N, C-alpha and C positions, 0 to 999 in steps of 0.2 A: 508363483510369483503374484503378488497382490495387483488389483486393478490399478492402484495409485503408482506402483512402481512399474508396470506396464506403460501407463499413460506417460510417466517421466521419461522411460526409455524411448518411447515412440518419438516424443517431442524431441529429444536430443538428436535422433535420426534424422528427423524431417527438418530440423532446424539447418541442417548442412546442405539440404537441397534447395538451389536458387529456384525463385517463383513461388514457392510455398510460405506463406506468411507464418509468422510466429504467433499462434493462436494457443491459448492455454486449453487444455483438454479437461473437461469436468470429470472428477474421480468416479462419477456413478456411470459413466459410458465406457464400455469395455474398449481397451486400446485396439483390438483387432476391428472393432467395428468401424472406428474412425478411418483405418487404414482402407477397409472395404469401400467405404464411401468415396474415398480419394480415387480409388482404382476404378470405379465406376464411371468417372468422368473421362476416363481415357480409355474405355473398353470398346472393342470392335464391334460395330453394329452392322448387321446385313440388311439391305434393302431387297425387298421382293419387287418383282416386275411392275406391280401396281404403283408401289412407292416410287420407283425410278420413273415412270410415266409422269407422276406428280412433281417430282424434283426437277426433271428436266424440261417438262411442258412438251415433250415429243410424243407422238403417238408410239403405240406398241409396234406397229409395222415399221415404223422409222427406226425404232430401237432395235429391232431385229436385223434390219439392213445394216445399220452400224456394226452391230456384233459381228457380222460377217465380213464386212469390208474395211472397217476402220481398225488399224492395228493399235491405235492409241486408246481406244474405247476400253473401259474396265473388263478384266476378264471375269466370266460368270464362275460362280461357285455353285457346284452340284450340292443340293441340300438332301434330297431324296431322288428316287427314280424319275418323278415328274415334277419336281420344283427346283428352282435355282435362284440364286440371290447374287447380289453384289455388295462388295465392301463399301460402305459409306464414304470411307475416306478416299477410296479411289475414284469414287464418282465425283466428289467434291473436287478433287485435283483435276479430273478431266473437263469439268466445267471451269474451273479456274484457267485451265490452260487454254481452252476456247477463248475465253474472255481476253486472256493475255495475248493471243495471236490477232485478235480483233485490233487491239491497241498498238500492237507492232506494225500492223499493215497500214495504220493511219499516218 
């Protein structure tokens, strides 16, 4: 299938998905490349502990206490024998829930 046919087919598929604007794809860009770029926007991202400290503005010690005592805190993902990470979406949801509980308490 030629690049032009692939781009046309991809545009037909994407036009039926809500939230994706109807943008014409240039024929010199392979159709699978534009699909990959769209997938990167929704890809899962893993935060390491240093990034978690920066994101939450909590100390490492506080984060470790929360990991062991707070059941709502995001579960760690074991990356290697000595490294862990956290899904960015779960961290963001946890922060939003904490902010929401503050609003509900007022």
